[in-house]
N, C-alpha and C positions, 0 to 999 in steps of 0.2 A: 560575513549577516549574521545580526542575533536572531538567536532560535526563536524570539517572539514576533519578529516582523512581521507587519500583516502585510497580507498579499491579496490580492484583487481575484478573486474565483471565478477567472472566465468570462463570460458576461452576464454571469448571475449576481443577483444584490447580496453579497456574501461576502466576508473576507475570512481568509485563514491563516493561521500563524506559517511561517516558511518551514518550520521543523513541524513535525506532529507524530502523535503516539500511537504505535500500531500494537493491538492487543492480542496476535496470535499469540506471543511468549506465555500471556498469564490465562490462555486457555489449556496450558500444561501439554505444549507440543514438545515431544520427544521425553521432556521429564517434567517432575511437578515441581510447580513454585508456589510457596506458600502465601495463606492470605495476607501476612503482614507484608511480605517483600512486592507482592501485585500492589498494595494501594500504598506503599511506601515509594513506587515507582512512578505512580499516576500523581501522587502529591507532590513529589520532586519534580516531576516534568511541569506539573501548575506553577510551582514556585520559579520555576526558570522561564514563566511565560507563556509556555505552550499552552494554546486552545484550540488544536484541532486533534480529536481523537477518533480513531476507528476500529470499528470491531464487526464481527460478524458470528451468524448462529453457527458456523462451520467450527469456527475456533474453540475446541475444548466441549464440543457438542453442549452448547449453549454457555458452558462456563466463563467465556470471557465475557461473554453481553452482561452476567450477572455481575463479574467483577467491575466490569467497568460503570456499570450503574449504579452500584454500590459506593464507589469511590466519589463519582460525581453527583450523586443525588441531592448532596446540600450546597452545593454552588449554585449562584446565580445561573437561571439555564441562559439567559441570555448573553453570558459570559463566554460562551463556549460553541464550537462547532462539533456535530457529531455527525458519524458517518456509519451505517450498517448496509446488510445486503440481504437480498433476496433469491430463490432458486433453491431453498432446502426447507423442509418443513420437519422437525423435531417433535418424536413421538414419545412417552414416557415407558420406560421400560427396566426390567430387573437388570443392576449392574452385570450380573455375571452371564447375563446373556447378549452382553453388548461388546463387539469388537471396536476397541477404542483407537487402535494404531491409527496413525501415527501420536495420538495424544496420550496422556497418562492420565490415570484417575480423574475424567471428566465428569459431564454432567449425565445425570441416567435418563438418556434420549438416546435413541435412534435416529440416524438422519436418512432422508427420504428426498430424492430429487424433485421439485416440481416448480416446473415455467408456466403452469397455466393463468390463467387469469384470478380463479379463485384461489389457489394455490399461494400465487403472489401476496392477495391480500391478505390472505393467514397467516404468511411468513412475517408481513409489514408488521402486523398486529400483535403478534409472538413475540416480535422483538422488543417492542415497547413495552410489552409485560414482564419481560426478562429485565429489561434495563431498570422497570421503575421510574420511567422518565416520558414527559408527555409528548415530546415529538423527537424526532431526528431529521436533519437538516440534507443532507446526502444520503439517496440511496442506491446503490450498485446492482444489478445484476450478475450474479457471483456464477465462475466457472463454467464459461460455455463455450471454452476453448478445446484446442486439440489436446494441449498437456494433461487436463483432467479427464475429458470426454472420450478421447481415442475414435475410433471410427464412427462412433455416433456423434460425432461435432455437429456436421451439418443440418440433422434432423434437430437435434437440441438446440443449436442455433435459430432455426427456423421457427420454433414453439416459442423459444423467448421473445425472438421479434414480433411474435405476433401477442402471445398470453401477457407475459410479465410487462413487455413495454405497453399494452395499453393500461393495465393494472397503475403503470408507475405514473404515466402519461396521465391518466385520472386524478391520481392524487396530486401530482403538480398542479394540474389544471384548478382543483380545489383549495389549493394553498396548504394542503398538509405538508408537505415536501418542497424543499427550495431547489433540488437541484437531482436529475436523476442521472446514471450513467450504466457502465458497466466495467465490472473488474474480473481481468484475467490476465495471462501470462503469457499473451503474443498480442503484438502491437496489429499484426493483418485482422484480428478478429474485430480488435477496436476502430481499425480503418474501416472494415466492411459494415461494423454497424451504424458511424458515424454516416456513410454513404446513404443507407436505408432509413435512418432512423432520426427524430430532431433532439441527440442527445447534449446533453449540458457540459458530460465529465467523464473520465476514464481514471481507474485505477489500475495503471500497468506495472505488474511485478518483476523486474530483472531485466526489461527490453530498452530501456535508455539510461547507460552507464558511461564509463571510462572505458570498460571493454566494447561496448556494443550500442552503435549510432545507427542502423539502418531504419529505423525509423521517421530517421530527418529526412527520408527519401519523398514519403507520401504521408504519411500520418501525420506526423507532428505540424506540416505545412498546411493543411486541411485544418487540423485544430484551429491554429491561429487565424485562416480564414473565417470558420465557423464561430470563432468565439468559445471554444469548448476546451475549458480546465483539465489536464492532465496530472494529478497526482501519481508520482513513483514510488514503488515499495519495492524491497528487495536491491537497492541501489547498491550493495556490495557484491550482487549474483552469487548470494548465498553463502557469502564466506570469504574468498580470494582475496577481493578488495577492503577486507577490512585486517585481516591477517598477515598479507603477502602471501609471494610463493613459497610456503614452508612446505614441508612434506606433509602429506594428508590435506592439503588444502582443497577446499568443496569450490564447486563452478555448479552453477544450477544444480545444487542437491547429491552433486556427485564429484567423486576425486577427479580434479582438476587435469584435463588433456594437456600434452606438452607443450603445445601451440600455446595455449593460455597461460601456462606457468612462465613460459620465454617471454611473450609479450609483457605480463607482469613485473618479470624481473627487469625488463628495460625501463616500465614506467618506474618501478623503485629507484633506478638509478637517477633518474631525472629529479624524484624526489630528493631524495640523497643532496643534490646539486643545489637545491634551492631552500634546503630545511624545512620539506614540507612534507607531514603526515601521509601516508599513502590513504588512509580513510577521511582525512579532511578533504583531501581533492577530490574523493568518491564523493561525499556527502554535497560539498559545495557545486559541483559540476552539474551536477541535475538540475538544481533550483537557478542557474543562469539563462536557462530555455524561456521564452518568454510566455509559453503554453504552461508552463510549468511553475505553479503557485507552490507547492508542498513537497516536502520528502518525508514520507512514512520510515518511521524506524523502529522496529521493536526490539527489546533487549529484556535479559534474564534478573539484571541486578540493579539495584540504585547506580554501583560503580560503574558499570557498563553504561548506563544513560548517560551518567556524567561525563562519559569520557567523548559520548556522542554530541554531546551539548559542546562541549568545549572544542572538538573538531570544526563543527559545525561554523565557530567561529574564529578559529585559527586563521590569520592574517597569512595569504598567499600572494606572491608578489607575479605580476604578470605575465613577467620574463618566463614563468612556468609554464603558464600556458601555453607561450609561444614557441618554447622547444619541444614541447610533445606534438604541437602538430607539424615543425619543421623536420623532427625526427619519425613524421608518419605514425605517429603513436593516438593521433585524435584527429577527427577529420577536419578539414579546412574551415568547414562550413559549420561546426558545432560551434554554438555561444557560448562564450566563456565568461565568467564573473568578473 
């Protein structure tokens, strides 16, 4: 599939490209990316036909939104789809007083969780101001999962289903935004949100991949039934499906455990038999599901971006997927390209 292939975004009157550009890295996560590299990646993605860009206030304490807006500002606005997120308010502060970790040399703002109605409205407007763009097309409620909020999660989730939901629902009713959803690291949280409220979409990080398909049990079937789109990020499970089972390979932001290393080695053996790069299989598997219109990939260099784009379009024989299932390395009910 070409990265610029247009895909219907669930039930919404919106199309996104099958490959989308994720902007967490240009928020300077872990290490700094200069302005030229940041803009160069967005322009390279654009030239490859990519027309969906996802950002968030969290990414670099506002830096990602600033850079995204800078690079897209003079494009025809109707030619691309843009998503950002609510749930955090940014307040200006002296740099020396800010704990930026895990971001580096980020925006001069402190971050404060706020899932109230008024806080959501303020966060939405602030994002448009930072980007210098007149609208975002998709807005996600960000980080209301256990991964981020720990024991507070049930209370945080309840607040978001009241305050943030009402605010975004009002904005959708007014035509200010086309689609509203939830962006988290756990499919169970998305599933519960969809059962409680009328969401259009979800951004799910790392929970539907070559290594993990538990979301096929309940969540993805409900999305198909309700016409909710699921954008998948973290499709490499934070590293190992891009690097392979090498020493120090990362899985869910930590060193990969032995059982994951062993499974990836077995998948790599099937890849070798069919001359398929592991990252190509990881990328293409995700968007084969009918509820998943787009894969969000974040990169640090133009070369890395171009490798991802090439993997997305790499020919993969159907026998490859058949063998993965036959060897128990992929669920039988998992849709494949």
